[in-house]
N, C-alpha and C positions, 0 to 999 in steps of 0.2 A: 643592429636593431632588429626583432622579430618581425615577422609578416603576420597581420591579424588575421584570426581564422575566418575563413569564407563563410558566407550565410548559405544555407540549402536552395537549391533550385526552388522556383516559385511553384506551387501546385498545377497539375494541369487543366487550368480554366484561364480565361484569356483576362488578362492584368498589365498593369504597368507597375513599375516598381519604385518605389521610393526609399531613399538613404535614410536612416536612423542612425547618426553619426553618435560616439559616446567620447568624451576624454575624462576620465576619472582621475582624482587625485592619487599618488601611489601609497598604497594603503598598505604595503608589505609590512614597516614596521620591524626594524632590525632586532627589536628586542624578544621578536616571537621565536621560540625554539622550534625547530624541524623546517623553517622557510628556507626554501633553497633559493638557488643565484637568481637576482634579477638585471635585466638588462635595459631596463630605462622603459620599456613598454610593458614588461609581462614579469610575473614572478613566478616559481615551482615552488610546489610543497607536495609532499604524499599525500594521497586519497585518505578520505576519513573512512572509518569502518564502514559506515551505511554507504557511502559512495563506492566501494569495493564491493558490497553486495550485491547493490543495484546494478552498477556495470556488469557483473559477473549474470544476472538476469536478463539483461538488455541485450547481452551476446548472446543468449541463448533463445532470446526471442526472435532476434535477426535470422537466425538459422531457419526459422520457419516464416520467415518475410515479413514479421511483424516489428513494430517500433518500441513497445512500452512507454507510448507517449501519452502525457496527460492533457487532456482538452479542457480550454474553457472558453466558453463563448459570453462577452460582455455585450449587453445593449447600451449604447451610448446616449448620454443627455443631448435632449435638443440645443442646436446652437454648435455642440463639439464641431470643431474645423478637422481637416487634416492637418494644420499645421498644430493644433494642439495635441492630436493625437500622437505626433511626431514627437513633441516635447516631451509629452508624459512617457511615451517608451523609450527615449534617453534618460530621463531621470531615473526610470526604474534601473536602467542596466549600470548607471553609476552607482546608483545606491546600494543594489544587492550584487555583488561581485561574483557569486556563483552562477549569474544569468551570463557574464561574459568569460568563462571558463572552459577550457577544453581539457580533454584528456590526451595526455601524451604516452605512447608506447616506444620505448626502446628496442633494440635489436636483441637485448640481453633478456628481455622479457619484463622490467621493471614498469611500471604504470604510476604515473605522477599526473597532478593537476597543473593547468599553467591559466595563471589569470591574467588578462588584458587589462591594459589602462586604457586603450584607446581602439577604436575600430566601427564598425558599421554593420548594424543588422538591416537585412533588407525587408521591408514592408510591402507585401503585395497588396496593391488596390483593385477591387472589383466593384464594377459597377454593375447592380441588380436592375432588370427589368421593372419598370413601375409595378407595384404592387406586389413585388415578389422577395423583398429581402429577407423576410425572416427565412423562407424556405432556402433563399440562396446563401445565408449565413451559414446554416447547417450544413449544406453542401461542402463550402469553402471549408468549413471546418473539418469533414470528414476527409478532405483533401490534404490538409495540412497533419493531420492527427496520423494519418494510416500509414505512411512511407516511414521505414525504421530512419532515424535520425542518427547520426555518425557523428559522435560528441569528439571522435578525434579530428575530425575534418572542418565542424562547423559548430557554433554557437548552439547551446542546449534549449534554444529557444525559435519558434517560426511563429510569423506574425503575419496577420491579413487584415485588411480595413475592407470593410462591405459599405457600398454608398449606395444612395437610392436618389435619383435627381443631383445627383453631384453632392449631396449630404451624407457624410460619415452616419450610418446606422448603427453597426456592428464591428467588433473589434475580435479575430478570432486568434487563440493562442495555442499554441503546441507546445508543451515544456517535457523534456527528456527528464526520465527518473531519477537519473545519475545525478540532476541538479535540486530536484526538489521531491518532497512527498505532498500529501494533502496539507497537512499543518502549515507546510512551510509557504502555502499557497494563500494564506489568511492574509498575512502581511501584504503581500502583494497585490490581492484584490483591495483590501484597504487602500492602499497608493492609488489605483485605478479608480476606486469610488469617489476617492476626495478630489480626482482631478477630471475626469472624464465619463466614466462609468454611472449607470443608473443604480446597479446592484450586484452584490457578490452572486455570479449564476449556482454556486453551490455552497449555499450558507451555511457556515459553521459557529461555533461559538468561538466569540473573537479571541484573540491570543492575549494573555495576561499581560498586565503591565511590565515590562520588561526591568525595569528600574536600574539597567545598566547596556551598555552598547551591547546589541547582538553579536552574536560571533559570526565569523565569515569561514571558509572552507578551511583557509588556511589554520586559522586560529583555533579550529575544532581538531584539525589534524595534529597540531602541537601539543593542544589539551589531552589527545589521547595517547600521545608518546611521553608525556611528562610521568613523573614518578606517580603522580597521584591517578592518571588514566591506566597507567600499567597496573595499578592495583584495583581499581574499578574493572579491569578486563580479567584480573584474577579471581575476582568476587563471580562475575558472570560466569567464567569458565568452570569454577567449582560448582556453582548452580546447575550447569548443563550436565556435567559428568554425573550429578546425583540423579537427575532426570534421566541421563541416557542409560544408566545403568538399572531403571525400573520399568521404562517405558516398554509396552509389548514390543516383542517382534514383529516385524512387517510380514504378513501374511503372503505367501507366495502364490499368486494366482494359478488354477489349474490350467494347463497346457490349452489355448485356445486356436484351432487350426483355420478359424473361419477368416477371410482378409478382414484386414483392419481398414476401418473408415478412413477418408482423408479430408480434409487434414489429421496429424496425430492427436492433438489436442482437442476435444471438444468441450461446448459450455452449456451448462442447462441452467436457464433461468425461470424462478419460481416466484410468484407473489400468491399469498394464501392470506385472505381476512382472518380464517379461522387460527392458522398460524400466528398472527399478529394479537389476538385475543387470546390465544393459550400463551405465549411468552410474555404479555401483560401480567396475566393472571399468576403466574409462576413467581414473577417479580415481586407482585404485590405481596402475595403471601409471605416470600422467604425475607423481603425487605432490601434483596440484591438487584443490580442494575438487569436490564433486557440483553447486555454483552454477556455479562456473567451466566446466565440461564441459557443461552445459545450456547456458549462453552462448554458447562456443565454437559449438556445433550450431546455433544461432540465427544467427551470424554466418555461418556457411557456407551455411546455406540462402537468407540475405538475397544472399551473394556470388552464389552457383548462379543467383539468378534475374536477373542483371544481365551486361552484358559488360565485357571489360577497358577499362581508361582509360589514358592515356599517364603516364609515371611523371614525378615532380616535377621529376626533373632531366634529363628528355628521354632517358634511355638506354634505354628500352623499354615495355615495357606493365606495369600490375599489375591487382589486383582487390581492391576493397575490400568489407568486409561489415561491417554496423553493427548493435547492438542497443543499445535503450534500458534503462539497469538504475536500479532505484530506489536511490536513497543515502541511506541515514540517518546523518547524522554525529552520533554520539554517541561521539568519541573522548575531548573535554574532559571536566574534572570537573564544569562546571557545566551541560554537556547530557548527562552518561551518563544522569541520572536523572531529567530533566525532562518535565514531563507537558505536553507539546505536540508538534505533529507537527514534525518536522526531516528529512523524507524529501521527494526531489524526484527525477527522472527524469533522468538524466547520460546523453549519449551517450558510445558506447564503439564507436570505428573501427578495424577491424582490418585490416591487409595479408594477405591469403589467397595471393598468388603463390606458388608453388611449395612449398605447403607440405603434409604429410599431416596428418591430423586430428589427430595426437599434437601435430604442432609447434604446429597451430592453437591447441590447447589451453592452449600455454605462452605463445603470444601474447595470446592472450585473457588470460590471468591480467595479464601485465603491462600491457597496455592497459586493462583495469577496475581495476589498481590506480591506475593516472594518471587514471582518470576519477573514481574515489572520493574520491581526493585533492582535486581540484579542485574537487568538492561544488558545491552548489547555485549559484542565480543568481536576481535578481529575474526573476519568469517573463515581463514585459513587456518587458524587456531582451531575453530571449532570443527571445523571438517576434520583435521587430523584428530581431534579429542573423539569425534563420532565412530571414525575407523577403527582407533585403538580400543575402544568400548565393546564395537561390534564384534572386533576379532577375539577380545578376550571372553565374550559371553557366547561365541560359535553362533551368531546369529546375524539377521539381517535387520537393520535400523533403517525407519525413514524419517529423516529429518527436516523433511519440507514444510513450508507454512501450510497451516489448515483452516485458519480464521484469521480473517481481516476484516474487524467491524468499524464500521464508518458512519457514526452518527451524524447526521446535520443539528443546526442551531434548535430545531424542533425536535422534540422528545417522543418516542410511542409512549400511546396513554398506556398506562398502568392502573387496572383495576381487575377484581374479580368478574368470572364470566360463568356461564352455565351450560350444560349439554344441550338445551334448545339453540342458545345462540351459537354454539358452536356448528352444531348441525346445519343451522341457517346459513352459515357464512361458508362452509364447506364448498357448495357447488360453483364460490365464485373464484376458486383458485385457478390460476393461469400458468401453466409449465410449457415451455419451447425451448428449443436450442437454437443458440445466439452465436454471432461471432465476438472473439474477444482477442486480448493480448494473451498468451500463455507465458505462465511461469514454470520454473524448474522444479514441478511438485506433481507427485502422483495423483493428488487431488488438493484443491484447494479452494475454501468458500469465501467468498466475500458477501458479507451483509451491508446493505446501505438501509439506514433507518431514518424516516422522518416522519410528518405527520401522518403521512398518506399510507404508512405500513411499511414492512419489511420487505427488501427486495434481493432475492439470495441468487447468487451465481455461483455454481458449482463446476469448477474446470475438472475433467478426468482426462489423465493422459491413456489413451487406449492402447499404449505399448504395456499397462500395467493392469487396467482393468476395462472391461467392454462398455460402451455407453450406457447401457441398461442397468450397469452398475450404479451410476450416478441416479437415475430415477428411483433403484430401490432404496439408495440412500436419503433421498428428501424424503422420500415417504416414511422412511422408519424414523427420521426426525421429527416429521410432524406428528406422526401417532404418539410416540414418545412425548411429544409435550401437550398434547391434547390430552392424553391420559393424566399428566402429571397436574396440569390444569383444575382436574376435577376431583383428584384423590391425594390428600396431602400424604399418604403412604404408600403412593405407587413405587414400584421397586425401581431401583437405581438402573437396572441393567434391561433392557428390552429385548424382545425376541424379532430378530433381526427380519426373518422371512424370506 
C-alpha cells in the first residue's frame, strides 16, 4: 500500500491544524489506455503535455526561490462553520483528482503522476484579532502562496482558514500550476461558491456546459498518447515549424558590463487609462477583440526590431513579427470544465509587410486563430524542433511566451476615443516595479483585464535585457496603440526609440 503524500508545512503564522481527510472511489478505469499500475491507494500515468510544460516552469522558478503558485482568497458566507469548510474541501479533493495527485520522478529521469484515492490535506486555522480579518487573510494568503510547493512531496494545494471571534471568515488556497491553470479554477470556484463561499474572487466567464464527464489528468494523458492525440500533436508541430522558420531571429543584446540587479527577473507593472482607451478604440474600429489588438502591437514591436527577409517565393522582401500566445484548449465537452492545466504557449507569426496597424490587427486575428486551432504539443518535441530549425537557419530563436491575456467576466469597454480624451487620461498612468514569479522567458507580458482596465505585468530577464528595456517596451507599446486609435492609416511598424 502506498504512503499518502504529505501536506506542506503550515505558513509562518500561529495556527492550529485540522485534517481534511478524503476517500475517493477508484477512478483508474482499466479501459483507459496509458493508465499505469494501481496498488489500491494510488494509480500512475504519464504527465500530460501541459503538466510537463508547467512542471518545467515550476522547476525553473524554484531555482529563484519562487513557487509559481496560483492564489485564491474566498470570503465565506455568514454561518459557515469549520466543519462545513472541511467537508467542502474534502468533497473538492474527491471530485477533482488532480488536487490529490503528486509527481513521481524515478532515478532514470522518467516523470509520472500518481493519483491517490485516500489521504488528508492539512488545513491551517488562523484566528485573526477582532476587526482585522480582511488584512489578516491577505497576510495568510501571502504566506501560503510565496514558498515553493514541491509537488513530488506534497499535494498541489495548500489551504488555510481565517476565523474572527471563532467564526470562519476567509478560505485561502494556493494551487500549484502543475495542477491547474486559470480556467481549471472556474469549476473549483463554482464548487466552493455552491457550498461555503460568497463569490469567485477572480470572476471569469463560467465554463461551458460540459455535456460529458470532464477529463481527469489520467484520461487526458491517455488521450494525448492515442492515435488521435498523436495526430493532433503532428498538426501542432507542423504549425510550430512554419512559425519557427519565419519568426525573426532573437536579437543578441550588446555586451553590458554593468552589475546585474538581483533578483535576476524583474517585473514592471503598469496601468494606464490612456492605454485602455486606445485598445478599446482600435478594437471598436476593427471589430476584433482587445486581446488581438494587444497581440498585434507585440507583433509590430517584434518586427520593428528586425530587418526585412527574402519572401518565400523569391519575389521580394517581407518582415515577420511573432508573439507566443497562451492557448487554453477547452473547446471539447470533456475539457470545457476539466480541472487540470490545458494551456501552453503557441507561436503566432504574422507578415507585417505593407500593413497599416489596422490591417495588422486583422492579420493577427487570422494568424492567432490558426495558432489556437493548432494547439499545444509535447514540450520536448517542440524544444527539439526549435533547436533543429535554429541550427538550419543559423540564428538564435526565442520561443518563450510573450503574451498571456487573462480576461475577467467583465469586458474592457470598446468605443472610439479622441486626442483630447487620450491626453487627459495620460497623466493617470502608474508604472512601478513589483515582485512576481518568474517564467523561463526573456520577456513575458501578462495582461489582466476587467472593467477597471488593463493591468500589464512585463517580466524581463536581466541576463538578456536590462530593466530599462522593459520601460522602453511598454512606452513603445502605448505610443503605437494611441497613434493607431486616432489614425486608421497608422503604420504597422513603430519607431522604437
